[in-house]
Each structure stands twice: as C-alpha cells, then as structure tokens.
Phi, psi and omega in degrees: 000316179299327177294323180290324179302311182297324178290320182292345183270355184282140188295326181291324181285321175297318182292322173298315183291323177295315180300319177296314175301318179294321175302308178299320176295321178289321176301313175301314176301313180295309187275333183046062182293340179296336178294341176294337183250001183246125174258140175237114185258137178235135184230074178272141177275162177306132180287155170228148179290151179300129174086004182241006185293138176231168174308132183100333173084348189246357182303135179087349180268128181247136180274126181263329181204156179223169176188160175241125181292135173251156180284143170236247179308323183231143181305127184216134177218164178136178181240163181230131176232142169253122183250141170255120178276163183304336178274006184088353175285163182237146178230137164269129187241119168264128181240135181049041176294140178211105173214181178276152171281165184185167176288133174059045178282134183235162165256113183250134161271141182213162173266358184289143177284147178279117179251137172291156175073197184295339174298332181269354182300317192242020193266341194280354175245011180283322180252220176285128177209156180217125179279135181265000183120177180286139177297125188291324183199158178273359177222151170106201181243134187207156182239143182228124177292129172268115182308143187298337183270003180273120179275105185290347176287339179276333183253122186248000185208162176230143178226142165270105199247136172269097185295329183300316190243015178042059178215143177276138173278316183194163181204171177212146160283143179268125177256114177301141182263000000 
C-alpha cells in the first residue's frame, strides 16, 4: 500500500490521471452517450394558417411533396410532407418519426440523391443544403417552417442529420404531388 501511495504522489502520474479524467469528460460532452437511452416525443398537430381554421383543422392545407424515411446510420422510419398553408407559407412535417436520439440533430433539405446503406450516410451536406433547425424530438409528429426564400425545386431530399458527426440518421427523396 505504501508503494502505491508513493507512485500516486509523483507529478507525472498525477498529470496522466488528470489528463485521463479530462479526456473522459470531453468524450462525454462530445458524444453525449446518454441520449441513446433518452427519447423525446413531440406531438404537434398539422398546422393551419391564422384565421383559416375550420372544423377538422386541415382545410386549405395542400401537400406539395411526400416521402418515406429510410434508415442510414441509425434505424429511422416515418414520413415527410411539405405542406402549403392557405396563407402561402410552407411547412415540412415529419409524421410518425422514429429514430435514435443523438447530439446536434438537424432537419436538412438537400439536393443530394437518397442512397440506401452506407453510400447514403455522408452525402447530404456535400452540395446545396438548408437546415430547417434542430430536430425537436426523435419520435412523433413535428413541423418545421420552410423559409419563403427556399426554392423547393432545388432541394430533392430531406435528412435527419447529425451535424456533430456529419452523418445521416435517415433520409427520404421528396416526390412532388
């Protein structure tokens, strides 16, 4: 026991221990592994423009494009719709989303083709892409405003994108309706 105490008092050993603790702390902050066990469910309703709501809540809302999410880095499912509201504004709607949680997840519009498997993991930020903001939750139904200056003919896909590790959790090609 005395020998261990002598070793632990050496400056080099203390430096290595401090560096190890700092590396573990930095790794925890960077990877956020606890998010693998934490689900965030969002239940937003289909949006309606102010002053246009009617019984049923979706009158006047037009679907411009649709898609079904496929899995990439993480198992992902759900559907995507681009909606035009009666006031002309547009919303990207994720429905029945089910994916893993992760650090720094975004909803991206992209001009990249959707490829199955590992070929599709890293392509969505290569060309033209536009973030619609942070993913609100890894499960459920949620809405993201599509800015008025976004030309939807330029963006042909949607990705649930991990900005921290530059990888797609899942994606879909947008099919005009």
